[in-house]
N, C-alpha and C positions, 0 to 999 in steps of 0.2 A: 187440885186443878183438874179440869176435864181431861179424860183420856183422849189422846191425840186422834185415835182412829174413830172415835165417836163424836169428835168436835164438829159443830155445824159447818165450819169452813173447811174441813178436810175433804178433799176431792181426789182420792186415789193418788195422792202425792207419792212420787217415787222414793223420796227421802225427806225426813225431817230430823235435823241434827241439832241437839242442844250442846253448845260449846262454851268452854270457860278457860280462863287463864288466871291462876292465883296471883302471879306477880303484878299484873296490870289491873286486876279486878274485872276483867272481861266476863260478861255474861251475855250470851247471844244465841240466836237461832238461825240456822240455814235451812231454807225450804226449797227443795228441788221438786217442782211439780211435774215437768215432762221433759224428756230428752228425745222425743220421737222425731223431731225435725233437725236435731243437732244438739250441741252442748247447751245446757241451760244458761240463760243470761239474764241478769237483772241486778239492780244496784244494791248497795249496802246503806242501810238507813240507821242513823244513830239518833235515838229519841229517848227521853226520860219517861218511859212507860210507867204507869202506876202499878202494874203487876206483870208477872210472867204471863198470866192469862191474856192480858191485853197485847203483849208482844207476840204471843203465839197466834192470836186471831189475825193480827196485822200481817205476819209473815205468810200465813196460809192464804189469806186473801190476795196479798200482793204477788205472791209467786204464781198463783193460778192466773191472776190478771196479766202477768208477763207472758204466760203461755198464749193467752188469747191475743195479746198485743203483737207478739212476735210472729205468730201464725197469720193473723189478719193482715199484717203489713207485708207478708210474703218473704221475710228473711229466713235463712236456713238455720235458725237457732231455736232452742226450747225455752222454757220458762222457769225462772228461779228468783230467789230474793234472800237477802240476809239482813237481820236486824241486830243492833247492839243496844242493850238496855243501858242508857246512860245519858248524861248531859253533854252535848257536843261542845260546850264551853268548859268542860272539866280539864284540869291540867293533865289528866290521864288519857286524854283523847288519843294522842299519837300512839301511846303504848297499846291501847286497846285496838286501834286500827291495825297495827302491826300484828297483834295476836290473832285477830280475825283473819288477816291475810294468810297467816301460816296455816290456819285451819282450811281455808279455801285451797291452798297449795296442795294439801294432803289429798284433795279430791281428784287430783291428776288431770284437770281440764274438763271434767264433766260439768263443772259450773264456773262461769266467769262473772265477776262482779265489777261494780263501777260506782259512780256518784249517785247520791240520793239526798233526801232530807238530812241535814247535819253532816254530810260528807261532800267536800268540794272536789273539784278536779285536781287541785294541788294535793289534797289528801289522797286521791287515787294514785298520784305519783309516789307518795310515801308508801302506800300499800304495795305498789309494784316493786319496791326494794325487797319485799319479802315473798312475792308471789308472781308467777309468770302469767296468771290468768286475770289480769286487770285491764279494763278498757275505759275509754272516756277520761284519759289522763290529760292534764293540762299541757304536758310536753308534746302531746300528739296533735295539738291544734294551734291555730294562729291566735295571738294574744287578743286581737280585737274580735275574734269569733270563737268564743269558748264553747265547750260541749253543750251547755245549757241553752245556747242560742238556737241550736237545732230543735230543741224541745219547744221553746217559745214560738219559733217559726212554724212548727207543725200546728201549734195551737192557733196561730193566726190564720192558717189555711182552714182549720176547723171552723173558726168564726166566719170566715169568708163563705164557707159552704152553708152555714146556718143563715147567713145574710141572703144568699142567693135563694135558699129555700123559702124565706119569708118575703123577699122583695122581687124575686125574678132577676136579680142582678147583684153582683158582689160590691156594688157602690156603697161604701160605708158612711157617706156624708150624712150627718145627723143621726146615725145609728146610735141608739141608747144602749149602753153596755154596763152591767154591774159586775165588778171584779172582786172576788173574795180572795185576798192574799196577794201581797205585792212584794214577794221575795224576788229572787233573781229572775225566774221565768215569768212570774206575774207582772213584774215591772217592765220587762222587755215586751211582753204581749201588749201592755198599755201603750208603750212607745210606738209599736207598729200600728196599732189601731188608731191612735191619735193622729199619726201621719196620714191616715186615710180619711180623716174627718169625723171620727166617731166621738160622741159625747159620753164621758165615762164618770161613773160613780164607783168609789172603791172603799174597801175597808181592810184593816189588818190589826192584829194585836200589837204589832210593833209601830208605835206612834211616830217614831222618827222616820221610818221607811215610808209610812203613809204621807207624812208631811213633805217628803221629797217628791212624791207623785203630784201633790197639790202644787208645789212650786214649779216643777219641771214641765208638767203637762196640763195643768189647770183642772185636774179631776176634782170632783166633789167628794169630800170625805164624810163617811157616816160611821156610826158605832158598829161593832161586829154583829150585834144582834138585830141590826136594822137592815142588813144587806139583802135579806131574802124578800122583803116587802117592797123593794124598789120597783117603780113602774117603768120597766125597760123592755127593750126588744130581746136582748140576749143576756143571760146570766152566765158568767164565766167563773166557776169555782176553781181556784188555783192554790188551795191550801191542803188540809187534811181530808180524808175520805169519810164516807158515811153521812154526809151532810144533807142528802136528799132522803128524808125520813118522815115519819108520822107527824113530827112537830113542825118541820119546815115546809112541807108541801102545801099546807093550807095557806101559808103566807105568800106564796109565789104569785107575782103579777107579770112575769116574763112570758114571752112567746116561744122562746127556744133556750136551750142550755147547751153550751159548748165551752168546756174548760179543761184545765191541765191537771187537776187533782186526780189521784188514783181512787178507784172504788167509790165513786160518788154516791151510788145507790146503796142504801143500807141493806136492802134485800131486792131480789128480782121483782117482787110484787110492786115495788115503788116505781119500776119502769112501766108497768101496766097502768098504774095510777096516773103517771104523767101523760101517757097516751090518752087516757080517758078524760083528762083535764084539757086536752088540746095543746099540750106543750111539747114541742119537738125536742127530743133528747139525742144529742150527738154522743154516741158511746165513748166514755172516757178513754178506753184503751186504744181507740182509733185516733182520737184528737191528740192525745199526749204521746203518740208513737214516734214523733220526730226525732227525739234524742236517741232512742235505741236503733231506729232505722238507719241513721247515719253513723252514730258512734260505735255501733257493734260491727261495722264493716271490717275492722282489723281481724275479727274472729274468722271470717270466711273469705275475705278478699283484701285487696290493697285499698286503703282509704284515699278518696279523692273528694275534695270539698264540693266541686260542682256536681259530681255524681251523687254525692250525699244530699245536696239541696234538691236535685231532681226527684230523688226518692221521697224526700219530705213533702214536696209540693203535691205528690200523688194523694196525700191525705185529703185534699180538697175533693177530688173526684169520688174517692171511696166514701167519704162522709156524706156528700150530697146524694149519692146513689142510695145509701142506707136510709137517709131521712125520707127520700121520695118513696122508696119501697115500703117503709113503715107506714106512711100515710095511706098508700094505695092498698096495702094488704091488711091494714088494721092490726099489725103485729108490732110489739115493742121493739124498738131499734136495737136494744141490747141483745135480744134473742137472735135477730138477723145477723148481727156482727159475729156472735158466737157460732152460728151455723157456718159462716164462712171459715172461721178459724178451725173449728172441729172437723170440717170437711177436709181441709188440707192435712190435718193430723191423721185422719183416717186413711187418706191416700198414702201417706208416708208409711204408716204401719202396714198397709196392704202390700206395699212395694218391698 
């Protein structure tokens, strides 16, 4: 396996911890990228990675992405992430979550974790039985407005910004959107866009989940490998990362990209290529910042739903400003967003 310090995705991370638990079979990694703005915060992902190398790449990229996201959204927390190598449908899931929670507890509050792929808000409540540093728990929110709703709502405001950038108005009537991934957040994003009159084509490897979108919202279903070539206004990636790459970019027919997946660009060079292609790219760590913006409030203040929603709505203005500046300056939007984030971190370190 590649040495961590020479790994292409290593970015002066403060800590990278490989953790295990013999009884539960836990094998996981905790990545703390930065605590310059406050305790690192980022979800716990459970996924059946093909190798430890794949898990390491993911946790390094995701934890750095959390630093960018948390800083750019203006909340006083740093960036971190943890991953568990394993099937979230395994009978050992609960035991492995508890074991990971105990490892997080040993960090004494320098890192807080929460929900992510394969880990639900109910799972977060289970982890909280072992650890004091768990947020986005089901018990902290109203049953009809779970933590993931803040994430999808932020995504909706990101698509609103892309719509205004393209049309001069956030009117989504007849807006053509391609959604990749119809899990909890992707499905709710579809619901919100459909209510505003958007025409949606979608895909997912889960055929049953995709069929529900067809039945409930009249979306057009396509095969996973066909989603990139759809002739749409906005492409909304809401599944795994690294999907904007050398293979997929030549297929794109969209005018803008705004979605909820993390680390959508395989490399920074792909952001420049999108700019050269005339495709507006809303940085993923801005668009998908709604969940952390609202749900991390218990780390630094008292949670209030309305205050949380106001924080999430601000994603619209930030995204639109970055898209407009990117076009005016000829600079990839990802770089502009990172400059905002790194500027706040530099100020915090100076102080």
